[in-house]
ZAGULO-569189 format. One record per residue (C-alpha): x, z, y. Coordinates in steps of 0.25 Angstrom, whole numbers, plus 5000, padded with zeros to 4 digits. Layout:
! ZAGULO-569189
XZY/...
***
This chain:
! ZAGULO-569189
483253614586/482453584598/482753474608/483153514622/482153484633/482453424647/481953514658/481153454669/481753484682/483253514680/484253494691/484653344692/485953274695/486353234709/485453174719/486253174733/487553224726/487753184711/487653304702/487253404713/485753374715/484753484717/483753514705/482653414704/481253444709/480253504700/479053414694/478153464705/479053424716/479153284710/477653274709/477453314724/478253194727/477453104718/476153154724/476553094738/476452954732/475252874729/475052804716/475552664720/476852724725/477052814713/476852694704/477752604712/478952704710/478752684695/479252544695/480652494699/480752434713/481752324708/482552294696/483352424697/482752504708/481652604710/480652624722/480952734732/479852814739/480252864753/479052954754/479553044743/481053024745/481252934733/482352834735/482452704727/483252724714/484152614708/484452594693/485552524686/485852474672/486952554667/487352544652/488752494656/488852504671/487952524683/487552384686/486752404698/485452344703/485852194699/485652154685/486752054686/487752024697/487752154704/488952234710/490152264701/489952384693/490852454682/490652404668/490752514658/490952504643/489652484636/488952604631/489352584617/490852584621/490652714629/489852784618/490952744608/491852854615/490852954609/491053044621/490053114630/491153134640/491252974641/489752954642/489753064653/490852994661/490152854659/488952914665/489752964677/490352834679/489052764679/488552864689/489652824698/489352674696/487852704699/488252784712/489052674717/487852574716/486752684720/486152674707/485252794703/484952774688/485852704678/485052644667/485852704655/486252754645/485752664634/485452754623/484752664612/485452674599/486252564591/485152554581/485552414576/486852354579/486152224583/485652294596/486052204608/486152324618/486852424609/488152414618/487452484629/486952594620/487852704614/487652714599/486852714587/486852864586/485852944595/486753064597/487952994602/487052904610/486353024616/487553114619/488253004626/487052964634/486853114638/488253114643/488152984650/486853034657/487553164661/488653084668/487752994675/486653094680/487753194683/488053104695/486553084698/486352944692/485152934683/485352894668/484352814661/484252824646/483852694639/483052634632/481952734627/481852704615/482152624602/482752514610/483952484600/483752324600/483452214610/482752114603/481352094609/481552234616/480452224626/479452204615/479952264602/479452394595/480452494590/479752564578/480452694577/480052824569/479852944578/481053014570/481952904573/481552904588/481753054589/482953074581/483752944585/483252854596/482752954606/483853054603/484852984613/483852994624/483453134620/484953184621/485153114634/483953184640/484253314634/485653324637/485753244650/484353234656/484353084658/483553054670/482952924665/482652844653/482252704651/481152654642/481552544632/480952404631/480452414617/479252484611/479352604602/478452614590/477452524597/477452584611/478352524623/479552614627/478952614641/477652664636/478152764625/477352884627/477952954615/479352924618/479352934633/478353044635/478253124622/479753124619/480553104631/479753164642/479053264633/479853314621/481153294629/480653344643/481353234650/481053224665/481753094668/481152954671/480852844661/480952704666/480752574659/481752474654/481652354663/480352274661/480052364649/478752424654/477552344649/476352424654/475852514665/474952634660/475652644646/477052644651/476652744662/475952834652/477052814642/478152884650/478752774658/479152824672/479752694678/479552544676/480852454679/481152364685/480352334697/479652304706/478652244696/478252304683/477052344675/476652474683/476452464698/474952424701/474652434686/475052574685/474352614698/473052554692/473352624679/473352754687/472152724695/471352684682/471752814675/472552744664/473752824670/473652964676/474352974690/475053094685/475853004675/476352914687/476753044694/477553094683/478252954682/478552964697/479053114695/480053064685/480552954695/480753054706/481453144697/482453034693/482553004708/482953144712/483953154701/484653024706/484553064720/483452964725/482353074728/482253164740/482653164755/483853084759/484753204758/484253224744/484453084739/485753024733/486952994741/487752884735/489252884735/489952804746/491152784737/491152754722/492052704711/492052544710/491852484697/493252424697/493952554702/495152594694/494552724691/493252654685/494152554678/494952664671/493652734667/492952614661/494252574654/494352714647/492952724643/493052584637/494252614628/493652754624/492452684618/493252574610/493252594595/494452574585/493752534572/495052494565/496552514567/497352474555/498752514556/498552574569/498752444576/497952494588/498352534598/499252414601/500552434608/500352424623/501752364625/502452244618/503752254609/504652234621/504352364627/504852444615/503452484611/503552414598/504252304591/504052154590/503452164576/502452274581/501052204581/500552314591/501752284601/501752134603/500852024607/499352044607/498351924605/497051954611/496051864604/494551834607/493551804618/493151944619/494651974623/494551884634/493051894638/492852044634/491452084634/491352214642/489852234643/488552194636/487452114641/486052154648/485752264657/487152334653/487852214661/488552244674/489452174684/490752234682/491952214692/492752154681/492852154665/494252164658/494352084646/495252134634/496252014637/496352074652/496552214647/497552184636/498352084646/498452194656/498952294645/499952204637/500152084646/500851964640/500852024626/499351974626/498951844621/497451814624/496651714615/495151674617/494351684604/493051624598/491751614606/490951754606/489651714612/488451634608/487951614622/488651574635/488751684646/488851674661/490151634668/491251734670/491351754685/492851704684/492351564679/491551534691/491551554706/490551554717/490651414724/490351474738/491251594737/492251564726/492051704720/491951714705/490451704701/489451604706/488451574717/486951604715/485851544723/484351594721/483251494725/481751514727/480651424723/480851334735/482351314732/482751404744/484051484741/483651634742/485051684740/486451634736/487451734731/488751754724/488651814710/489951874703/489351844690/488751714684/487351764682/486251814690/484851874687/483551814693/482251884695/482752024692/483552094704/483451974714/483452004729/482851874733/481651844743/480951754732/481051734717/482151644712/481751514707/483151454706/484551504705/485851414707/487151464701/488451394706/489851424703/491251354702/491951354689/493351414689/493751334677/493851194673/493651114660/492651134649/491651244652/490351294646/489351294658/487951344658/486851444662/486051554657/484751614661/483251564660/482851454669/482951304671/484451274674/485351154679/486851164679/487751074687/489251064687/489851004700/488550944703/488250874690/487150924680/487750984667/486451034662/485151104663/484351204655/483051274653/483351414649/482351514644/482451654638/482351664623/481451794622/480451884628/481451984634/481751974649/483052014645/483251874639/483351814652/484151924658/485051964647/485151844638/484751724646/484751584640/486051504641/486351354643/487751294642/488551164642/490051134640/490551044651/491851024659/492051084673/493151024682/493851084694/493850994706/494750994719/494150974733/494750904745/495551024749/496151034735/495351154731/495051164716/493551194713/492851224700/491651154695/490351194702/489251244693/487851244698/486751304689/485351314694/484151384687/482751384690/482051514686/480951484676/479751574677/478551574668/477251644665/477351784658/477251774643/476851874633/478051944626/478151944611/477252064611/476151984617/476252064630/476352004644/477252114649/478152134661/479252064653/478451944652/478351934667/479851964669/480251844659/479251754666/479851784680/481151714676/482051834677/483351814671/484851794672/485451664676/486951634675/488051524674/488851504661/490351454662/491251474650/492351404643/491951314632/492251384619/493351324610/493051294595/493151424586/494251354577/495151334589/494951474594/495251534580/496551454579/496951504593/496651654590/497351644576/498651594583/498551704594/498351814583/499551764575/500451754587/500251904592/500652034587/499252084587/497952014589/496752084596/495552004594/494252034602/492852004597/491452054600/490152034606/489651984619/488452024628/487651924620/487552024609/487752154616/486652144627/485252184631/484052104626/484752044614/485152104600/486252044591/485851974577/487252004571/488452094572/489351984569/490351934580/489851804586/490551674583/491951664577/492451804581/492551854567/493351734563/494251754575/494551894571/494851854556/495751744561/496551834570/496651944560/497251834550/498251794560/498651914568/499652024563/498752134568/497252114573/496452204582/495052164584/494352214597/492852214596/492152194610/490752234606/489952364608/489152354596/489452324581/490052194576/490352144562/491852144559/492152064546/493652054550/493752204551/494752214539/495552104544/496052164557/496852284561/496052354572/494652344578/494352404591/492952404596/492952394612/491452374614/491052324628/492052394636/491652374651/492452314662/493752384658/493552334644/494852254642/495752364648/495052464639/495252374626/496752364630/496852514631/496252534618/497052424611/498352474617/498052624615/498052654630/496752724627/496152754614/494952674609/494252804604/492852754602/491952774590/490852684586/489452714591/488752624581/489052594567/489452454564/488852384553/489552314542/488652184542/487452134549/486152204545/487052314538/486452424547/485352524546/484652454558/484852304560/483652224565/483452214580/482352104580/480952164579/479952124568/478952064577/479152164588/479452284580/480852344576/480752454566/481852564567/481852564552/483152644552/482452764557/483452874561/484552804552/485152724564/486552674563/487552754556/486452844551/485852734543/487252684538/487552824533/486252824526/486552694519/485452614526/486452504528/487852474523/488952564529/489352514543/490752454545/490952564556/490152694558/489652754570/490852844576/491952754569/493252734577/494652774576/495352774590/496852784588/496852924582/496952964567/496053074564/495953184553/494753284553/494953434549/493953524543/492553524550/491753644552/490253674556/490053754569/488753814574/488253734585/487653784598/486453694598/486053734584/486753614578/488153634571/489453594577/490653534569/492153574572/493253484566/494753464569/495253324571/496653284571/497253154577/498453114568/498752984576/499852964587/498752934597/497853034605/496453004600/495053034601/494153064590/492553074589/492153184579/490753144574/489853244567/488653184559/487553254551/487153204538/485853264534/485553304520/484253224519/484253074518/483153054528/484053104539/485253014543/486653064546/486853074561/487853104572/487653244577/488853264585/490253204590/491453244598/492653164603/493953234604/495353184609/496553224600/497953194603/498853124593/499253224582/498253324587/496953384582/495753444589/494553524584/493253464588/491853524588/490653434587/489253484591/488153424584/486853394591/485553474587/484753354590/485353274578/484853384569/483353364572/482353294564/481053234569/479853264560/478853154562/477753224555/477853344565/478253244576/479253344580/480753384577/480853454564/481853544558/483253504561/484153454550/485053564544/485653514531/486653404529/488153374532/488953364545/489953244545/491153254554/491553104555/492252994562/490952914560/490152914547/491152824541/492252934542/491753074539/492753174540/492053304536/490653344531/490053484534/488853524526/487753594533/487053714527/
***
């Protein structure tokens, strides 16, 4: 079974008109353009011009290109505080639909968002695997399974690139954890690389011709991802015949000649970096042949032509003059639907869900019907629903709907909302509604940037309570001080503070309330950007009345002096580009304003009373962007603080209890047997609260299936550790990642398997039979019947269980199907030939494919419906 090979010069998606561009030039034509450039110009093109843009070159018709992060929305060119953009459900939620059609639609929607902002390349999808449930960045990746990940990624890419916007697969490769990610070495067998970790990239390249790929921060088997000749040149560009552009992750490139020779085409960000004059010197010394540089530029020009940034003015992209706003009704409806489709019903005892949409007085039920009366919504996550994760997946949405807001809009005064226990370890920046700009009165704050002489270079309004210095500034001189000022909208006890590296002073109505010297904890520049240090104090804020009788909130002034230092070697002993970035003082600065938390005992007393007074209690628990974020991994799957105690207290007091889990990655649920229903809603995007209400009330079925197995306890997983030993992280689970390892007995059975989820249907499977598949791999046909009173969606999953112990069980195909209540449907599941391959390390090649074993037709490996032995 041979793998498919990408052709070199195929027709590409649109330049001037999306979807209708002429075929790309052949290789010789690109080389002719490159030949017009001198060495310094060619090298200049191979490093970004700014944080998210590339240089143009008018002499060859190359326009500047713009890139944007894109896992949960097209953020634009500002890392924080940019224009409002649509906030999508997290990738894990979208993947839980197990639908290539959904992934394709998401790609098209992201393309529309990119077009509105004139972005050429969206930095997504993230297709690293959920190897260990502790990975902090799992929420922006699809699954623990390589086939599901690859199929969804390919559909996403087709949707995006079909409109002429480039996709960027990331992060190549073995980047499944965040701890010391810039320095750690992932040690992975060639078999595991080929059969598992490279497979999603291979599928997206073969099936969708992704136009760019991003090299990861980490090393693989002792060689940096940006210098990986084996992965980048031998496998991706050689074996797969891929003709796209390979860019670095931001600040990931550590060297000049080794990276250029190792297959890297583009260094990001700019304008500074390890190439430039150093790479010119490498060519002039003979360390790098100029033809290597030429090939990198060819790939850059090919990407530019594909996205409409190469050619005469008439040939270049024409951006639309009208576009769908991120808060347009049509966009709201799409995001609401997508979020609900990815929510997973893990338990529904007695059919408590869906709840009745109307109360007993409407005739929809009786006063004794727990589903028809009052609903107590309990928990901090219900009021402050977490709609997105942290890091580069963060965007600035026009709004975010909490579950409380969504349910109130749906059931009105039948809803009782009660706050819950604290869910955070660290304070976060103020919600815009908690502060106003003292100059304009708008929600948000006033930011002043001062130079070394104390001169104000810029004073501007920020709609969010945080900014970034030293990253994407547009200022005449470096920032030495930043002054954040805001009026508080509330009065009374308040937790006040700041976050971000530097020397801080904090004043309240002109009186000093504190000062702090904050430094980053680790070596990762992401620490100062994505997990900045925090200082807080509990104090009192009073509202005053001026001479004209106008009431004004207390004025907070927070001043930070940026701390710069000499670059220091990292834990690997190297004085890399990252060392200079850290020393430059780059980082996030923000203002913290939040209520002072009540004691847990008081909170548990109030939630118990609320639960007892209502006909049904909906208690919301989960994680926050502290745990689900870039640059940080988790240390436990347990919910923070007293959330478990809160659920148990509610379950003991309520007549019926529904738990909503506001987290996109596995959590422990010691109270699972105490409650009636569990709905996993993930990080549901800006329409989150409305989508959860739709799911709870049955307006739309939460038809998702888990994309990762949920362990039964901490450490009870085939792979657990995310902290390198020294700087080495051994992938000891080999090809037995996730459910594969559980099925082989490498860990106790999970609490919930990959693919689990019930929706609101009731399913029975008829006899399954084998069919001859067109790709050389078999297909499976099975009839499924929905005996419930709800129209419902099923996902038929087919797994191969090989007959040899050294080969893990693996998902080989899946197919979703919608079936009306009381009806049935016949489903054909095609299996993918790439999952039948075996890598032969001795021969360094693909060996004979698997032939024996059993195909399992299942609703997840915890619910196998049929077994089909193979001859």
